[in-house]
N, C-alpha and C positions, 0 to 999 in steps of 0.2 A: 524560530521554526515562522515568525509571520514575516521572514526575507526571505523565506523558496520562490524561486518563480514554477510557477505551475501553467500549464496549460491552460485555453479558454476551456475547454472542457472539460476543468476544472473545476468542481464547486465546494472548496474549501471552509470550514468553517471551527472553534474553536470549540472542544465539549467539555464536558465532569473529568478527570481524571480522575481516577480508582485510588484513595485517599490510604488504603493498610501496608501497599506491594513499597514501597518506599518513604521514605520522609517528604520527598520533595517529586512531583512530579506533574505535566502538560502532557494536552493532549487535541488531536484532532479527530473531523472525521469528513470525507469528501466524498464524492458523486460526479462520475463521472456521466454528463447528460449528454446527447449526441440527436438532433434532431429531434427533441422534447423526451425523447426515452431517456432517461434515468441504465445505461449499462456495466457499470460497476460501480462498486464501494470497499468504501472502506474506515478504518481506520489506524492511525501513528498514538502510542502514547509515547514518552521519554520521561524515565522512570531515575532517580537521582537518590545516593545515598552517599551524603561523605566519605561517609568509613567506610567505605567502597560494600562490595558483595564477592563475598568466593566465587559464586557460583556466575558468574559477570563475569568476573576477571581484572573488573576497576566501579568504575564510581558512580558509570550514565549505562542506562539504556531503554536501546527500546525494542516495544512491543508491534508487530505489524500486526493487521486483519485486512486479505484482503477478497474480495467473493467478485463471478462475474457470470454471466452465460455464456455457458457455449454452443457450440455445434452439437445435439443426441450422437451422430455418427461419430464425434470426441471425446466420448464419456468413455468408454471400450480402445480405446489406443494407451498399453504398455506405456507408451514413453508419455502421454499425458504429466507424469506427474516429477518425471524429471524436466522435463520441457517449465513445468509450474514454478520448479526453485530456480531454474537457468534464470526467468525472469528479473527476479529480485537481485542473486549474484552478478547478473549483468550490467542490471540499472543502477549497483552502488558503485560500481568500478567505470561504467560510464559518466556516473558524478563525482568519480576521484572522491568518494567519500570511504572511509577508511572503516574497517570493522575486523572483529577477530569473536569469535565465540557463536559462532552462528547454529542457528536449531530452529526448528520445527517442521510442518507438517505439507503434507497439499493433501485437500480429500475434493475425492470427486461425491459431483450429487445426480442424482434421474431422480425424475418425477415423473409416474404416469399417473394418468387422468382414469375411473372408474364410477358404475351409476350417471349417476348422469349428469355428473361432467365427463361421461365417456367421448366426448368428439372433441372436448379439447386434448392437442397436441401435447405430449410429455416436453419435457426441459428438463436444460441438463448447466449446472455451473462448477464450477472452479473455485476453490477455498482456500487461500494461502495463509497457517500461520506464522507466525518468524517472530524471531528475535537476534537483534545479535548487539554487541556491547561496538559502539563507536571506541575509536582511536582519535585520543586529544593532537593537535598540531600546535607543539608549537605553545606549550598547555591551554591551549583554548576549545572548547569544543566548536566546532563545522559544523553546528545540525544544519544549516542548511542542504545543507545536499545530500542531507540521509532525508531527507524532508522531501526533496526532489527526486530522488531515487523511487521511495513508496508512491509518489504521486508515476510517477510514469510505471512504475507498474501495473499500479490500476488499472492505468492507460494501453499496456499490452492485452494485460488478461484480459478486457475488453476489447479488444482485437485493433485497435486504431496502430493505422502503422508509425514507423516513431517518424519524429522530424530528423531530416536529412542533417546531416553532420553539417558545419558550418553555418544556418539558417534557427536562429533563434525564434520560437513562439512566446510570439505578443500575448501577453495575458489579455484577457477582455476584465472588463470593471465584474461579470458574472467569475469569472475567477475566486475571489475571495467573500465569502458572507460576512453580511456580520463589521467591514471596516467602513470607510470614509471614504467617498468616493470624489 
């Protein structure tokens, strides 16, 4: 998971993984920061059960979460959920991250303020919760492409423009917390 290359806006670090879902697990958390403001956040958990899991259709499972602020006007767009889900499937395809058995939800959250907070403007967020079974390549799990796709999902949800084709985003020293630079 640590071999994944991410955009400089993505600040990523290991986090404790859940211990009861699978015998082995590893997890990352990330924030996308632009001009000193966090614009999206997320988690990615890689689960592994050497005995396999029928509901996963394999021995590994990726579980992802992404949340980003969106324009309040977008909250009523009936296509928002489909678009949010397409961000994930398109990111996985763009990074060559083969997968099966994808499932998940896209949630729209709107917040209005009242009383002494009534002067605060409303806010809106999109939350994408997904899981998928990463495909093995030549008997090996190439998890970096899945991590890169998840980080792209975080950037897309935050409204960052895609990195042009043929251009490689240069990770900054900020791109990974808790590592030696």
